[in-house]
C-alpha positions in Angstrom: 0.0 0.0 0.0 1.2 3.5 -0.8 0.1 7.0 0.2 -2.4 7.2 -2.6 -4.1 4.0 -1.8 -4.0 4.8 1.9 -5.8 8.2 1.1 -8.3 6.3 -1.1 -9.0 3.8 1.8 -9.4 6.7 4.2 -11.8 8.6 1.9 -13.9 5.5 1.4 -14.0 4.7 5.2 -14.8 8.2 6.3 -16.9 9.0 3.3 -14.9 12.2 2.5 -13.5 13.5 -0.7 -10.3 11.9 -1.8 -8.5 15.3 -1.9 -9.3 15.9 1.8 -8.1 12.4 2.6 -4.9 13.0 0.7 -4.3 16.2 2.8 -4.9 14.3 6.1 -2.5 11.5 5.1 0.2 13.9 4.0 -0.2 16.0 7.1 0.0 13.0 9.4 3.2 11.8 7.7 4.6 15.3 7.6 4.2 15.5 11.4 5.7 11.9 11.8 8.7 13.0 9.6 9.3 16.2 11.4 9.0 14.6 14.9 11.6 11.9 14.0 14.0 14.4 12.5 13.9 16.2 15.8 15.0 13.0 17.5 11.6 12.4 19.3 10.2 8.8 19.5 6.6 8.5 18.0 4.3 5.9 19.8 1.0 5.0 18.4 -1.0 2.8 20.8 -1.7 -0.6 19.7 0.2 -0.1 16.4 3.9 0.5 17.3 6.8 2.9 17.8 9.0 4.8 15.4 12.3 6.0 16.4 15.8 7.0 15.2 18.6 4.6 15.7 22.3 5.2 15.2 24.3 2.7 13.2 28.1 2.5 14.1 30.8 3.2 11.5 32.5 -0.1 10.3 35.0 -1.3 7.8 33.4 -3.1 4.8 34.6 -4.5 1.5 33.6 -3.3 -1.8 32.2 -6.4 -3.6 33.4 -5.4 -7.1 37.0 -4.6 -6.3 37.4 -6.4 -3.0 39.0 -3.2 -1.6 38.4 -2.2 2.0 36.1 0.8 2.6 35.1 2.8 5.7 31.4 2.9 6.0 30.4 6.0 8.1 27.9 6.1 11.0 24.4 6.9 10.1 20.9 7.3 11.5 18.0 5.1 10.4 14.5 5.1 11.2 13.3 2.0 13.1 9.7 0.7 13.5 8.8 -1.7 16.3 5.3 -3.2 16.2 3.1 -2.9 19.2 1.7 -5.7 21.3 -1.7 -5.7 19.6 -0.1 -5.6 16.1 2.3 -8.4 16.9 -0.6 -10.5 18.4 -2.7 -9.9 15.2 0.1 -10.8 12.9 0.7 -14.1 14.8 -2.9 -15.1 15.3 -3.7 -18.5 13.7 
């Protein structure tokens, strides 16, 4: 599912115009984006938590040349599913 299909689902579910649903979806993701950039964790009850994690620098190998390269440290977004989501995914 992408943002367009999410907006279409939201519009159908709430019986609102697709344009308004698109604005809502873009606003929510914009707030999520800005909050993570600030370094703040975002927790959505029964769904999960988004946070930024720091990956350490390490020495790697270029697969084409076999040469050793330094891979710099970097920040990545991490999602951890909440209890209700994990339970729903593993229900049989």
